N, C-alpha and C positions, 0 to 999 in steps of 0.2 A: 504493500500500500504506500502511495506517495505521501510526502509530508502534508500536502494540502488536503488530501483525502482523509488522512489521519486526524488532522485538525478539525475537519468538518464533522467526522464521526464523533470526536470528543465533544464538540459544541452541541451536537444533537442529543448527547446523553445528559446534558445539564438539566437538572430539575428546577423549574421556576416556582418560587414560592411568593405569593402576594401577601403583603403585610399592610394592615391599615391601622393608623393610630391618630391621636389628636395632635394638632399643631401647637403643643404646649411645651414649656421648658422641661417639665419632668419626663414626659414621654420622649422628647428629643434626647435628653440625657440618657435615658434607658436604652434607646436604640442607637446611640452614637456609634458603638462598635460595629454593628451590622451596616448602618447607613453609610459609613465612611470606609468600609472594607478593612477596618482594623481587625475585625473578627471575620474569618472566612471559613467556609465549609466546602471541602472538595466535592464537586459534582452538584452543588446547589448554588442558585442565584436568587437573591432576595430583592424584590421590588417593593418600594414604600409608597403608600398613598396617605396623604394627610387630610383629615376631615374632622369636623366637630363631632363630639361624642354622640349627640342625639341623632345625627344623621347616620352614624355607624350603627347605632342601636337599631334604627329602622331598616337599614340595608340588610343587616344580618338576619332580621326577622322575616323579611320578604323572601330571601333566598340565601344560600351559602355563598355570599358575594365574594369574600376573600378567604384565603387559606388560614390566615391568622388575623384576628381583628380585636382591637380594644373594644371593650363592652362594659357598660354599667352593669353592676350585679343585678340591679332591678330588672334589666332586660333579659338576663340569662334564661329564666324559665321558658321564655317564648322562643328561644333558639336552641334549647337543649337537645332536641332531636337530631340536629345537624352538627352541633358543636359540643366539645368537652372543654372544661376549664383547664388552663395550663397551671401547673403548680408554681410558676414563677411569673413575674411581671405585673403583680398587682399593686394597687395603691390603697393604703390602709391608714385610717386616722387613729393615732394613738392618743385618745383623749382630746382630739380636735377634729374638725371636719367642716362640712358646709354649714353656713350660718344664715340666719335671717337678720337683715339689717334694715334700719328705718331712718327717715329724715328727722325724726324727733323721738325722744325716749318713749318706749312702749313696754307694756308688761306682756307676759304670755297670754293673759286673758284678752288683752286688746287685739291680739291677732285674729280672734274669732269674729271681729267686727269690721275687718278690712279685707281688701283683695290683695293677695301676695303675688308678685311676679316670680315665676319659676322658670328654670332653664330647660324644661322639657319633662314630659310625664313619664318617660322611661329612665330618667336619671335616678341614681341611687339617692341623691339629695331629695328628690321629690318623694321617693318611697319612705325615707326616714321621716320626712315632714308629715306625711299622711299617717304613719304609725304613731307619731307624736300626737296628732289630732286629726282624725279622718274628716272632720267637718269643716276644715279650713277652706276658704274660697281662694282659688288660684287662677292665674292666667299665664300662658306660656309666652316668654319673651326670649330672644337670643341671649345666651349667657353673658356676652360682652356688652349688651345694651341695658342690662338690669340696673346697674349703678347709675348710668346716665338718665334712665327713665325715672328713677326715684328722685334724682336731683332736679329733673324737669317738672316734678310734681305730678307725674302721671300715675304713680303708685306710692302708697304710704310706706310700703316695705317690699323687700325682695329677698329671694333665696339665692345666695351667691356661692359660686364654686370657683375652682382654679385660683388664679393669682389675686382675685378680689378679696380673698380671705385675709390677705396681708395689706391691702391698700385702701380698704373702705374707710378707715378712720381719717386718712388724709383728705378724704372728700367731705369730711364733716358728718359722716353717718354714725349711727349708734347700733351697737350689737344688741339684739333682742334675745337671740337664742343660738347657741352653738350646739348643733346636733351631735357632734362627736362627744362633747362633754355630757350631754343628756343621755346618750346611748350608753356610755360607760357607767354613769351613775345608776342607770336603770338595769343594765344586764351584767356589768362588770367586764364587758368585752370591748375590744377595739371595734371601730366602725369600718368595715370593708366597703370601699367605694367603687372601684373598677378593677377589672382584670383583663387578661388576654384569653381569648377562646380560639380553639383550633378545630378545623373541620375533621369530623370523625372519619370521613371517607378516605383520608390520607393513609390511615392504617398505623399500627403500633410502631413499626420501624421508623417511619418518617416522623411520627410524634416524638419519639425519643431523640432523634437527630435535631429536629427543630427546637425542641425544648432546651437541649444543651446549648444550641447556638444562641438562644435568647438569654439564657443564664450567663453564658460567657460574655455576651454583650453588656449585660448589667454589671458584671464583675469588672470588666475592662473599664467601664465608666467610673466605677467606684475607685479603682486602682489608679486611674489617670484623671482625677477629678478636675484639675485645672483646664486641661484640654477639652474634656467633655462639657464642662460648664461654658467654656468659650463658644463651643458649637451650639449649645442649648440657648445661649443668649439671643440668638436671632428669632427665637420663638417666645421671648420672655415678656412681651406685651407691657411695656412701660415700667418694668422692674429694673432697678440698677443691679449691679453684680452682687452686692451684699444681700439684697432681698431675693434675688433669683437663687442664690446659693441656699438661703434659708428655705425657700419654697421647695427646691429639689430635695433638700435633706428631709423635709416632711414626708415626701411621697416616694422617694427612691432610697432605700436603705436595706438592712438585712432582711426585712419582711418582703422586700421585692424579690429577693433571691429565693425565699421560701416563706410562705404564709405562717408556718408553724402550726402545731396542732390546735392551739387556741384561735389562731387566725382562721383556720378552716371551720372550726366550731362556730366562729362569729358569722361566717358566710351562711352557714346552714341556719343559724338562729335568725338572722336578718330576713332571709327569704321565707322561712317557715312562718315567722311572725307576720310578714307581709301577706302571705296567703291566708293565714288564720283571720286577719283583720279585713280581708276582702279587697286589699289593694292589688294583689297579684291574683289573676283569675286562673292560672295554671299551677297545679301542684309541682313544686320544684323537685327535681331529681338530679342531685349534684354529684358529679364524679370528676376526678382530676387526672390529668396526664402529666407524668413527671419525666 
């Protein structure tokens, strides 16, 4: 076989794996190794699609759109027939998480008398809020518009995710409820927010190889923090380096490498509670690929 023919045969044997995740500094940090080819897997090629989490939740529900996709845990029961959860790559709130903020001081009781802007009804933030109080009135607003809409007077309060958790006070807003704190006080557990799901049809061998690739990418970022953070800064949405580093530390850490037994227990508890309260219409069946 000629060199050109050999190269063509080799190219044809490459397995393409599509990965979708949010255009956020924590996800960018996590996937730094794979996205920049610092982490490579012989015979595999990874392509990355960046999209907001609510859109990814919807796409995964409609069909097995990507081989690996970031997903809110709230959305997982609706895609569980086609996807399994990966044992790595998750974001967990260790006594912190999505929060309700307002333009003026409000009590928890006050929330029942106003409309709250939320970033999507399949987000885990929405699930936790509805477990907190199923009667709250909400309206969906793009996550990056919630703070501006509150400041413009269109809503009295909003449920914020991502970097807004660190920047709301600089906008003069008040924290009414931190769902990560409430969940820990209520259950004693961390609040699992989002994870990575992998298509079941890929099979056990590819599951193992892809899981190792993602875990290696996370570890590479943790081991080369300065370079990974520099890469992630392009997705940091108005955060300076200090705040971006703090945000990344909140959601990419040892639990991102492995949820741990208590982390997996927290995922089951959250989804089972959501189903019991009628927020999730499908009984969750949770299994992990390691």
